[in-house]
PDB file with one MODEL, atoms N, CA, C and O in Angstrom:
MODEL        1
ATOM      1  N   MET A   1     -50.904  81.220  17.186  1.00  0.00           N
ATOM      2  CA  MET A   1     -52.326  81.095  16.936  1.00  0.00           C
ATOM      3  C   MET A   1     -52.564  80.505  15.553  1.00  0.00           C
ATOM      4  O   MET A   1     -52.043  81.002  14.555  1.00  0.00           O
ATOM      5  N   ALA A   2     -53.329  79.477  15.508  1.00  0.00           N
ATOM      6  CA  ALA A   2     -53.640  78.832  14.231  1.00  0.00           C
ATOM      7  C   ALA A   2     -54.897  79.441  13.646  1.00  0.00           C
ATOM      8  O   ALA A   2     -55.973  79.353  14.237  1.00  0.00           O
ATOM      9  N   SER A   3     -54.761  80.063  12.477  1.00  0.00           N
ATOM     10  CA  SER A   3     -55.893  80.776  11.897  1.00  0.00           C
ATOM     11  C   SER A   3     -57.063  79.861  11.590  1.00  0.00           C
ATOM     12  O   SER A   3     -58.210  80.307  11.621  1.00  0.00           O
ATOM     13  N   GLU A   4     -56.802  78.577  11.290  1.00  0.00           N
ATOM     14  CA  GLU A   4     -57.912  77.678  10.988  1.00  0.00           C
ATOM     15  C   GLU A   4     -58.808  77.447  12.210  1.00  0.00           C
ATOM     16  O   GLU A   4     -59.903  76.902  12.073  1.00  0.00           O
ATOM     17  N   ALA A   5     -58.361  77.850  13.389  1.00  0.00           N
ATOM     18  CA  ALA A   5     -59.139  77.663  14.606  1.00  0.00           C
ATOM     19  C   ALA A   5     -59.876  78.937  15.021  1.00  0.00           C
ATOM     20  O   ALA A   5     -60.556  78.929  16.047  1.00  0.00           O
ATOM     21  N   TRP A   6     -59.767  80.017  14.272  1.00  0.00           N
ATOM     22  CA  TRP A   6     -60.388  81.272  14.679  1.00  0.00           C
ATOM     23  C   TRP A   6     -61.881  81.235  14.417  1.00  0.00           C
ATOM     24  O   TRP A   6     -62.329  80.941  13.309  1.00  0.00           O
ATOM     25  N   VAL A   7     -62.642  81.541  15.460  1.00  0.00           N
ATOM     26  CA  VAL A   7     -64.102  81.538  15.360  1.00  0.00           C
ATOM     27  C   VAL A   7     -64.641  82.767  16.077  1.00  0.00           C
ATOM     28  O   VAL A   7     -64.262  83.046  17.215  1.00  0.00           O
ATOM     29  N   LEU A   8     -65.528  83.502  15.410  1.00  0.00           N
ATOM     30  CA  LEU A   8     -66.251  84.591  16.055  1.00  0.00           C
ATOM     31  C   LEU A   8     -67.606  84.060  16.498  1.00  0.00           C
ATOM     32  O   LEU A   8     -68.416  83.628  15.678  1.00  0.00           O
ATOM     33  N   PHE A   9     -67.842  84.099  17.799  1.00  0.00           N
ATOM     34  CA  PHE A   9     -69.154  83.773  18.343  1.00  0.00           C
ATOM     35  C   PHE A   9     -69.906  85.085  18.482  1.00  0.00           C
ATOM     36  O   PHE A   9     -69.413  86.033  19.093  1.00  0.00           O
ATOM     37  N   HIS A  10     -71.103  85.134  17.912  1.00  0.00           N
ATOM     38  CA  HIS A  10     -71.839  86.391  17.856  1.00  0.00           C
ATOM     39  C   HIS A  10     -73.336  86.124  17.850  1.00  0.00           C
ATOM     40  O   HIS A  10     -73.781  84.978  17.779  1.00  0.00           O
ATOM     41  N   ARG A  11     -74.106  87.211  17.926  1.00  0.00           N
ATOM     42  CA  ARG A  11     -75.554  87.188  17.704  1.00  0.00           C
ATOM     43  C   ARG A  11     -75.848  88.211  16.627  1.00  0.00           C
ATOM     44  O   ARG A  11     -75.298  89.313  16.644  1.00  0.00           O
ATOM     45  N   ILE A  12     -76.701  87.858  15.701  1.00  0.00           N
ATOM     46  CA  ILE A  12     -77.051  88.741  14.597  1.00  0.00           C
ATOM     47  C   ILE A  12     -77.572  90.086  15.100  1.00  0.00           C
ATOM     48  O   ILE A  12     -77.194  91.128  14.564  1.00  0.00           O
ATOM     49  N   ASP A  13     -78.432  90.082  16.119  1.00  0.00           N
ATOM     50  CA  ASP A  13     -79.078  91.313  16.567  1.00  0.00           C
ATOM     51  C   ASP A  13     -78.318  92.061  17.667  1.00  0.00           C
ATOM     52  O   ASP A  13     -78.849  93.015  18.236  1.00  0.00           O
ATOM     53  N   ASP A  14     -77.093  91.648  17.971  1.00  0.00           N
ATOM     54  CA  ASP A  14     -76.290  92.292  18.999  1.00  0.00           C
ATOM     55  C   ASP A  14     -75.427  93.383  18.364  1.00  0.00           C
ATOM     56  O   ASP A  14     -74.619  93.078  17.487  1.00  0.00           O
ATOM     57  N   PRO A  15     -75.574  94.654  18.782  1.00  0.00           N
ATOM     58  CA  PRO A  15     -74.817  95.750  18.172  1.00  0.00           C
ATOM     59  C   PRO A  15     -73.293  95.575  18.261  1.00  0.00           C
ATOM     60  O   PRO A  15     -72.588  95.876  17.298  1.00  0.00           O
ATOM     61  N   ALA A  16     -72.784  95.100  19.383  1.00  0.00           N
ATOM     62  CA  ALA A  16     -71.338  94.901  19.514  1.00  0.00           C
ATOM     63  C   ALA A  16     -70.859  93.805  18.561  1.00  0.00           C
ATOM     64  O   ALA A  16     -69.792  93.923  17.959  1.00  0.00           O
ATOM     65  N   SER A  17     -71.652  92.743  18.429  1.00  0.00           N
ATOM     66  CA  SER A  17     -71.304  91.674  17.486  1.00  0.00           C
ATOM     67  C   SER A  17     -71.284  92.209  16.059  1.00  0.00           C
ATOM     68  O   SER A  17     -70.395  91.875  15.276  1.00  0.00           O
ATOM     69  N   ALA A  18     -72.262  93.035  15.727  1.00  0.00           N
ATOM     70  CA  ALA A  18     -72.325  93.609  14.381  1.00  0.00           C
ATOM     71  C   ALA A  18     -71.101  94.473  14.095  1.00  0.00           C
ATOM     72  O   ALA A  18     -70.540  94.419  13.001  1.00  0.00           O
ATOM     73  N   ALA A  19     -70.690  95.264  15.076  1.00  0.00           N
ATOM     74  CA  ALA A  19     -69.508  96.110  14.895  1.00  0.00           C
ATOM     75  C   ALA A  19     -68.256  95.262  14.667  1.00  0.00           C
ATOM     76  O   ALA A  19     -67.425  95.593  13.821  1.00  0.00           O
ATOM     77  N   VAL A  20     -68.122  94.175  15.417  1.00  0.00           N
ATOM     78  CA  VAL A  20     -66.960  93.292  15.250  1.00  0.00           C
ATOM     79  C   VAL A  20     -67.003  92.610  13.886  1.00  0.00           C
ATOM     80  O   VAL A  20     -65.973  92.496  13.222  1.00  0.00           O
ATOM     81  N   ARG A  21     -68.176  92.158  13.463  1.00  0.00           N
ATOM     82  CA  ARG A  21     -68.282  91.540  12.130  1.00  0.00           C
ATOM     83  C   ARG A  21     -67.858  92.525  11.046  1.00  0.00           C
ATOM     84  O   ARG A  21     -67.112  92.168  10.134  1.00  0.00           O
ATOM     85  N   ARG A  22     -68.334  93.763  11.149  1.00  0.00           N
ATOM     86  CA  ARG A  22     -67.950  94.783  10.150  1.00  0.00           C
ATOM     87  C   ARG A  22     -66.448  95.010  10.145  1.00  0.00           C
ATOM     88  O   ARG A  22     -65.845  95.138   9.080  1.00  0.00           O
ATOM     89  N   GLU A  23     -65.840  95.061  11.318  1.00  0.00           N
ATOM     90  CA  GLU A  23     -64.399  95.289  11.414  1.00  0.00           C
ATOM     91  C   GLU A  23     -63.613  94.131  10.813  1.00  0.00           C
ATOM     92  O   GLU A  23     -62.618  94.349  10.122  1.00  0.00           O
ATOM     93  N   ILE A  24     -64.043  92.924  11.067  1.00  0.00           N
ATOM     94  CA  ILE A  24     -63.374  91.750  10.494  1.00  0.00           C
ATOM     95  C   ILE A  24     -63.439  91.802   8.975  1.00  0.00           C
ATOM     96  O   ILE A  24     -62.434  91.565   8.303  1.00  0.00           O
ATOM     97  N   VAL A  25     -64.594  92.105   8.434  1.00  0.00           N
ATOM     98  CA  VAL A  25     -64.759  92.194   6.981  1.00  0.00           C
ATOM     99  C   VAL A  25     -63.902  93.337   6.424  1.00  0.00           C
ATOM    100  O   VAL A  25     -63.225  93.167   5.410  1.00  0.00           O
ATOM    101  N   ALA A  26     -63.929  94.503   7.087  1.00  0.00           N
ATOM    102  CA  ALA A  26     -63.162  95.659   6.615  1.00  0.00           C
ATOM    103  C   ALA A  26     -61.663  95.373   6.586  1.00  0.00           C
ATOM    104  O   ALA A  26     -60.948  95.898   5.733  1.00  0.00           O
ATOM    105  N   ARG A  27     -61.193  94.556   7.497  1.00  0.00           N
ATOM    106  CA  ARG A  27     -59.768  94.212   7.550  1.00  0.00           C
ATOM    107  C   ARG A  27     -59.396  93.072   6.595  1.00  0.00           C
ATOM    108  O   ARG A  27     -58.228  92.696   6.494  1.00  0.00           O
ATOM    109  N   GLY A  28     -60.388  92.533   5.903  1.00  0.00           N
ATOM    110  CA  GLY A  28     -60.117  91.446   4.972  1.00  0.00           C
ATOM    111  C   GLY A  28     -59.835  90.120   5.654  1.00  0.00           C
ATOM    112  O   GLY A  28     -59.164  89.260   5.083  1.00  0.00           O
ATOM    113  N   LEU A  29     -60.336  89.945   6.859  1.00  0.00           N
ATOM    114  CA  LEU A  29     -60.055  88.730   7.629  1.00  0.00           C
ATOM    115  C   LEU A  29     -61.200  87.727   7.639  1.00  0.00           C
ATOM    116  O   LEU A  29     -61.096  86.685   8.287  1.00  0.00           O
ATOM    117  N   LYS A  30     -62.283  88.017   6.937  1.00  0.00           N
ATOM    118  CA  LYS A  30     -63.453  87.126   6.961  1.00  0.00           C
ATOM    119  C   LYS A  30     -63.106  85.710   6.512  1.00  0.00           C
ATOM    120  O   LYS A  30     -63.659  84.747   7.042  1.00  0.00           O
ATOM    121  N   THR A  31     -62.217  85.569   5.562  1.00  0.00           N
ATOM    122  CA  THR A  31     -61.862  84.229   5.095  1.00  0.00           C
ATOM    123  C   THR A  31     -61.072  83.433   6.137  1.00  0.00           C
ATOM    124  O   THR A  31     -60.937  82.216   6.016  1.00  0.00           O
ATOM    125  N   ARG A  32     -60.551  84.116   7.157  1.00  0.00           N
ATOM    126  CA  ARG A  32     -59.758  83.453   8.189  1.00  0.00           C
ATOM    127  C   ARG A  32     -60.522  83.236   9.492  1.00  0.00           C
ATOM    128  O   ARG A  32     -60.065  82.499  10.365  1.00  0.00           O
ATOM    129  N   ILE A  33     -61.687  83.877   9.624  1.00  0.00           N
ATOM    130  CA  ILE A  33     -62.450  83.807  10.872  1.00  0.00           C
ATOM    131  C   ILE A  33     -63.849  83.299  10.559  1.00  0.00           C
ATOM    132  O   ILE A  33     -64.584  83.911   9.784  1.00  0.00           O
ATOM    133  N   ASP A  34     -64.206  82.189  11.160  1.00  0.00           N
ATOM    134  CA  ASP A  34     -65.512  81.571  10.952  1.00  0.00           C
ATOM    135  C   ASP A  34     -66.539  82.242  11.851  1.00  0.00           C
ATOM    136  O   ASP A  34     -66.372  82.255  13.071  1.00  0.00           O
ATOM    137  N   PHE A  35     -67.598  82.800  11.271  1.00  0.00           N
ATOM    138  CA  PHE A  35     -68.666  83.438  12.038  1.00  0.00           C
ATOM    139  C   PHE A  35     -69.667  82.372  12.475  1.00  0.00           C
ATOM    140  O   PHE A  35     -70.198  81.638  11.641  1.00  0.00           O
ATOM    141  N   GLN A  36     -69.926  82.284  13.777  1.00  0.00           N
ATOM    142  CA  GLN A  36     -70.874  81.317  14.321  1.00  0.00           C
ATOM    143  C   GLN A  36     -71.886  82.033  15.211  1.00  0.00           C
ATOM    144  O   GLN A  36     -71.518  82.644  16.214  1.00  0.00           O
ATOM    145  N   ASN A  37     -73.162  81.954  14.838  1.00  0.00           N
ATOM    146  CA  ASN A  37     -74.250  82.583  15.564  1.00  0.00           C
ATOM    147  C   ASN A  37     -74.658  81.696  16.741  1.00  0.00           C
ATOM    148  O   ASN A  37     -75.050  80.546  16.542  1.00  0.00           O
ATOM    149  N   VAL A  38     -74.569  82.219  17.960  1.00  0.00           N
ATOM    150  CA  VAL A  38     -74.878  81.416  19.137  1.00  0.00           C
ATOM    151  C   VAL A  38     -76.368  81.133  19.299  1.00  0.00           C
ATOM    152  O   VAL A  38     -76.753  80.412  20.219  1.00  0.00           O
ATOM    153  N   ASN A  39     -77.204  81.676  18.439  1.00  0.00           N
ATOM    154  CA  ASN A  39     -78.622  81.320  18.480  1.00  0.00           C
ATOM    155  C   ASN A  39     -78.857  79.904  17.967  1.00  0.00           C
ATOM    156  O   ASN A  39     -79.938  79.350  18.167  1.00  0.00           O
ATOM    157  N   GLU A  40     -77.872  79.315  17.316  1.00  0.00           N
ATOM    158  CA  GLU A  40     -77.935  77.923  16.876  1.00  0.00           C
ATOM    159  C   GLU A  40     -77.568  77.036  18.072  1.00  0.00           C
ATOM    160  O   GLU A  40     -76.582  77.299  18.761  1.00  0.00           O
ATOM    161  N   ASP A  41     -78.354  75.994  18.315  1.00  0.00           N
ATOM    162  CA  ASP A  41     -78.131  75.144  19.495  1.00  0.00           C
ATOM    163  C   ASP A  41     -76.721  74.566  19.572  1.00  0.00           C
ATOM    164  O   ASP A  41     -76.085  74.633  20.623  1.00  0.00           O
ATOM    165  N   GLU A  42     -76.226  74.000  18.474  1.00  0.00           N
ATOM    166  CA  GLU A  42     -74.895  73.392  18.493  1.00  0.00           C
ATOM    167  C   GLU A  42     -73.816  74.430  18.766  1.00  0.00           C
ATOM    168  O   GLU A  42     -72.847  74.157  19.475  1.00  0.00           O
ATOM    169  N   VAL A  43     -73.985  75.603  18.209  1.00  0.00           N
ATOM    170  CA  VAL A  43     -73.005  76.676  18.410  1.00  0.00           C
ATOM    171  C   VAL A  43     -73.056  77.148  19.862  1.00  0.00           C
ATOM    172  O   VAL A  43     -72.013  77.363  20.480  1.00  0.00           O
ATOM    173  N   SER A  44     -74.238  77.308  20.399  1.00  0.00           N
ATOM    174  CA  SER A  44     -74.400  77.723  21.785  1.00  0.00           C
ATOM    175  C   SER A  44     -73.739  76.720  22.731  1.00  0.00           C
ATOM    176  O   SER A  44     -73.092  77.114  23.701  1.00  0.00           O
ATOM    177  N   GLU A  45     -73.900  75.436  22.451  1.00  0.00           N
ATOM    178  CA  GLU A  45     -73.284  74.398  23.275  1.00  0.00           C
ATOM    179  C   GLU A  45     -71.762  74.458  23.192  1.00  0.00           C
ATOM    180  O   GLU A  45     -71.084  74.341  24.213  1.00  0.00           O
ATOM    181  N   LEU A  46     -71.220  74.637  21.996  1.00  0.00           N
ATOM    182  CA  LEU A  46     -69.772  74.748  21.831  1.00  0.00           C
ATOM    183  C   LEU A  46     -69.244  75.970  22.574  1.00  0.00           C
ATOM    184  O   LEU A  46     -68.238  75.885  23.278  1.00  0.00           O
ATOM    185  N   PHE A  47     -69.914  77.096  22.421  1.00  0.00           N
ATOM    186  CA  PHE A  47     -69.520  78.330  23.100  1.00  0.00           C
ATOM    187  C   PHE A  47     -69.473  78.112  24.617  1.00  0.00           C
ATOM    188  O   PHE A  47     -68.521  78.527  25.277  1.00  0.00           O
ATOM    189  N   ALA A  48     -70.487  77.471  25.153  1.00  0.00           N
ATOM    190  CA  ALA A  48     -70.519  77.188  26.590  1.00  0.00           C
ATOM    191  C   ALA A  48     -69.386  76.256  26.997  1.00  0.00           C
ATOM    192  O   ALA A  48     -68.768  76.466  28.041  1.00  0.00           O
ATOM    193  N   ARG A  49     -69.095  75.223  26.193  1.00  0.00           N
ATOM    194  CA  ARG A  49     -67.988  74.294  26.508  1.00  0.00           C
ATOM    195  C   ARG A  49     -66.642  75.005  26.541  1.00  0.00           C
ATOM    196  O   ARG A  49     -65.739  74.616  27.281  1.00  0.00           O
ATOM    197  N   LEU A  50     -66.521  76.050  25.732  1.00  0.00           N
ATOM    198  CA  LEU A  50     -65.271  76.820  25.703  1.00  0.00           C
ATOM    199  C   LEU A  50     -65.203  77.835  26.837  1.00  0.00           C
ATOM    200  O   LEU A  50     -64.212  78.554  26.970  1.00  0.00           O
ATOM    201  N   GLY A  51     -66.248  77.895  27.655  1.00  0.00           N
ATOM    202  CA  GLY A  51     -66.280  78.822  28.779  1.00  0.00           C
ATOM    203  C   GLY A  51     -66.907  80.162  28.441  1.00  0.00           C
ATOM    204  O   GLY A  51     -66.810  81.108  29.223  1.00  0.00           O
ATOM    205  N   GLY A  52     -67.542  80.252  27.294  1.00  0.00           N
ATOM    206  CA  GLY A  52     -68.125  81.512  26.855  1.00  0.00           C
ATOM    207  C   GLY A  52     -69.377  81.892  27.605  1.00  0.00           C
ATOM    208  O   GLY A  52     -70.216  81.052  27.930  1.00  0.00           O
ATOM    209  N   ARG A  53     -69.484  83.196  27.877  1.00  0.00           N
ATOM    210  CA  ARG A  53     -70.683  83.763  28.492  1.00  0.00           C
ATOM    211  C   ARG A  53     -71.105  85.034  27.782  1.00  0.00           C
ATOM    212  O   ARG A  53     -72.285  85.220  27.484  1.00  0.00           O
ATOM    213  N   ASP A  54     -70.149  85.911  27.509  1.00  0.00           N
ATOM    214  CA  ASP A  54     -70.448  87.217  26.940  1.00  0.00           C
ATOM    215  C   ASP A  54     -70.068  87.278  25.471  1.00  0.00           C
ATOM    216  O   ASP A  54     -69.110  86.645  25.026  1.00  0.00           O
ATOM    217  N   LEU A  55     -70.844  88.056  24.732  1.00  0.00           N
ATOM    218  CA  LEU A  55     -70.620  88.226  23.299  1.00  0.00           C
ATOM    219  C   LEU A  55     -70.272  89.682  22.997  1.00  0.00           C
ATOM    220  O   LEU A  55     -70.624  90.583  23.758  1.00  0.00           O
ATOM    221  N   PRO A  56     -69.588  89.902  21.896  1.00  0.00           N
ATOM    222  CA  PRO A  56     -68.977  88.938  20.999  1.00  0.00           C
ATOM    223  C   PRO A  56     -67.729  88.328  21.627  1.00  0.00           C
ATOM    224  O   PRO A  56     -67.163  88.863  22.580  1.00  0.00           O
ATOM    225  N   ALA A  57     -67.319  87.200  21.070  1.00  0.00           N
ATOM    226  CA  ALA A  57     -66.119  86.531  21.544  1.00  0.00           C
ATOM    227  C   ALA A  57     -65.449  85.823  20.373  1.00  0.00           C
ATOM    228  O   ALA A  57     -66.119  85.284  19.492  1.00  0.00           O
ATOM    229  N   VAL A  58     -64.130  85.831  20.377  1.00  0.00           N
ATOM    230  CA  VAL A  58     -63.353  85.125  19.353  1.00  0.00           C
ATOM    231  C   VAL A  58     -62.566  84.015  20.022  1.00  0.00           C
ATOM    232  O   VAL A  58     -61.870  84.237  21.013  1.00  0.00           O
ATOM    233  N   TRP A  59     -62.685  82.821  19.470  1.00  0.00           N
ATOM    234  CA  TRP A  59     -61.832  81.698  19.880  1.00  0.00           C
ATOM    235  C   TRP A  59     -60.592  81.766  19.006  1.00  0.00           C
ATOM    236  O   TRP A  59     -60.697  81.701  17.781  1.00  0.00           O
ATOM    237  N   ASP A  60     -59.427  81.894  19.610  1.00  0.00           N
ATOM    238  CA  ASP A  60     -58.196  82.044  18.839  1.00  0.00           C
ATOM    239  C   ASP A  60     -57.418  80.740  18.692  1.00  0.00           C
ATOM    240  O   ASP A  60     -56.265  80.733  18.262  1.00  0.00           O
ATOM    241  N   GLY A  61     -58.065  79.644  19.056  1.00  0.00           N
ATOM    242  CA  GLY A  61     -57.405  78.346  18.987  1.00  0.00           C
ATOM    243  C   GLY A  61     -56.981  77.840  20.350  1.00  0.00           C
ATOM    244  O   GLY A  61     -56.734  76.648  20.531  1.00  0.00           O
ATOM    245  N   SER A  62     -56.898  78.762  21.320  1.00  0.00           N
ATOM    246  CA  SER A  62     -56.517  78.342  22.666  1.00  0.00           C
ATOM    247  C   SER A  62     -57.305  79.038  23.768  1.00  0.00           C
ATOM    248  O   SER A  62     -57.374  78.543  24.893  1.00  0.00           O
ATOM    249  N   ARG A  63     -57.900  80.188  23.445  1.00  0.00           N
ATOM    250  CA  ARG A  63     -58.659  80.916  24.466  1.00  0.00           C
ATOM    251  C   ARG A  63     -59.713  81.792  23.799  1.00  0.00           C
ATOM    252  O   ARG A  63     -59.666  82.039  22.594  1.00  0.00           O
ATOM    253  N   LEU A  64     -60.670  82.259  24.613  1.00  0.00           N
ATOM    254  CA  LEU A  64     -61.672  83.196  24.133  1.00  0.00           C
ATOM    255  C   LEU A  64     -61.211  84.622  24.396  1.00  0.00           C
ATOM    256  O   LEU A  64     -60.756  84.951  25.492  1.00  0.00           O
ATOM    257  N   VAL A  65     -61.335  85.453  23.385  1.00  0.00           N
ATOM    258  CA  VAL A  65     -61.111  86.886  23.509  1.00  0.00           C
ATOM    259  C   VAL A  65     -62.514  87.488  23.513  1.00  0.00           C
ATOM    260  O   VAL A  65     -63.245  87.357  22.531  1.00  0.00           O
ATOM    261  N   THR A  66     -62.891  88.140  24.595  1.00  0.00           N
ATOM    262  CA  THR A  66     -64.278  88.563  24.782  1.00  0.00           C
ATOM    263  C   THR A  66     -64.414  90.073  24.859  1.00  0.00           C
ATOM    264  O   THR A  66     -63.629  90.754  25.519  1.00  0.00           O
ATOM    265  N   GLY A  67     -65.425  90.582  24.172  1.00  0.00           N
ATOM    266  CA  GLY A  67     -65.740  92.003  24.203  1.00  0.00           C
ATOM    267  C   GLY A  67     -65.176  92.735  23.000  1.00  0.00           C
ATOM    268  O   GLY A  67     -64.136  92.378  22.446  1.00  0.00           O
ATOM    269  N   ARG A  68     -65.901  93.769  22.621  1.00  0.00           N
ATOM    270  CA  ARG A  68     -65.545  94.530  21.413  1.00  0.00           C
ATOM    271  C   ARG A  68     -64.130  95.105  21.474  1.00  0.00           C
ATOM    272  O   ARG A  68     -63.383  95.003  20.501  1.00  0.00           O
ATOM    273  N   GLU A  69     -63.757  95.700  22.593  1.00  0.00           N
ATOM    274  CA  GLU A  69     -62.434  96.327  22.707  1.00  0.00           C
ATOM    275  C   GLU A  69     -61.315  95.293  22.683  1.00  0.00           C
ATOM    276  O   GLU A  69     -60.301  95.481  22.010  1.00  0.00           O
ATOM    277  N   ALA A  70     -61.504  94.205  23.416  1.00  0.00           N
ATOM    278  CA  ALA A  70     -60.477  93.154  23.436  1.00  0.00           C
ATOM    279  C   ALA A  70     -60.314  92.526  22.060  1.00  0.00           C
ATOM    280  O   ALA A  70     -59.197  92.219  21.642  1.00  0.00           O
ATOM    281  N   ILE A  71     -61.425  92.333  21.356  1.00  0.00           N
ATOM    282  CA  ILE A  71     -61.352  91.766  20.009  1.00  0.00           C
ATOM    283  C   ILE A  71     -60.674  92.742  19.062  1.00  0.00           C
ATOM    284  O   ILE A  71     -59.900  92.322  18.201  1.00  0.00           O
ATOM    285  N   ALA A  72     -60.946  94.037  19.200  1.00  0.00           N
ATOM    286  CA  ALA A  72     -60.292  95.046  18.357  1.00  0.00           C
ATOM    287  C   ALA A  72     -58.780  94.991  18.546  1.00  0.00           C
ATOM    288  O   ALA A  72     -58.034  95.057  17.570  1.00  0.00           O
ATOM    289  N   ALA A  73     -58.323  94.873  19.782  1.00  0.00           N
ATOM    290  CA  ALA A  73     -56.883  94.766  20.055  1.00  0.00           C
ATOM    291  C   ALA A  73     -56.325  93.481  19.465  1.00  0.00           C
ATOM    292  O   ALA A  73     -55.228  93.484  18.907  1.00  0.00           O
ATOM    293  N   TRP A  74     -57.058  92.391  19.579  1.00  0.00           N
ATOM    294  CA  TRP A  74     -56.625  91.109  19.007  1.00  0.00           C
ATOM    295  C   TRP A  74     -56.527  91.222  17.485  1.00  0.00           C
ATOM    296  O   TRP A  74     -55.564  90.745  16.886  1.00  0.00           O
ATOM    297  N   LEU A  75     -57.512  91.846  16.870  1.00  0.00           N
ATOM    298  CA  LEU A  75     -57.480  92.034  15.413  1.00  0.00           C
ATOM    299  C   LEU A  75     -56.275  92.847  14.969  1.00  0.00           C
ATOM    300  O   LEU A  75     -55.705  92.586  13.909  1.00  0.00           O
ATOM    301  N   GLU A  76     -55.883  93.831  15.771  1.00  0.00           N
ATOM    302  CA  GLU A  76     -54.679  94.612  15.469  1.00  0.00           C
ATOM    303  C   GLU A  76     -53.460  93.697  15.414  1.00  0.00           C
ATOM    304  O   GLU A  76     -52.622  93.828  14.523  1.00  0.00           O
ATOM    305  N   ARG A  77     -53.362  92.772  16.363  1.00  0.00           N
ATOM    306  CA  ARG A  77     -52.200  91.867  16.409  1.00  0.00           C
ATOM    307  C   ARG A  77     -52.201  90.871  15.269  1.00  0.00           C
ATOM    308  O   ARG A  77     -51.167  90.653  14.637  1.00  0.00           O
ATOM    309  N   VAL A  78     -53.360  90.255  14.993  1.00  0.00           N
ATOM    310  CA  VAL A  78     -53.386  89.175  13.998  1.00  0.00           C
ATOM    311  C   VAL A  78     -53.535  89.679  12.566  1.00  0.00           C
ATOM    312  O   VAL A  78     -53.239  88.956  11.615  1.00  0.00           O
ATOM    313  N   GLY A  79     -53.990  90.908  12.416  1.00  0.00           N
ATOM    314  CA  GLY A  79     -54.227  91.438  11.084  1.00  0.00           C
ATOM    315  C   GLY A  79     -53.000  91.972  10.392  1.00  0.00           C
ATOM    316  O   GLY A  79     -53.102  92.509   9.289  1.00  0.00           O
ATOM    317  N   ARG A  80     -51.864  91.842  10.996  1.00  0.00           N
ATOM    318  CA  ARG A  80     -50.621  92.354  10.413  1.00  0.00           C
ATOM    319  C   ARG A  80     -49.967  91.346   9.535  1.00  0.00           C
ATOM    320  O   ARG A  80     -48.910  91.617   8.965  1.00  0.00           O
TER     321      ARG A  80
ENDMDL
END
């Protein structure tokens, strides 16, 4: 997984997205994961092109990791 390709797709007012953002910051990974709000048209279009439907979701450079629990498990793997 190439860290320069990591993107968190989220919504500001979504509780699950907020929890994932807090966890990323707490783990010191914010500098490695680009936060992109899907309320922005260009971001929403990119998310859809990647096959995204549900939030939060992380693009790991090759696939979307979707949902708070799946992202938490992914963070465990990449945060080491």
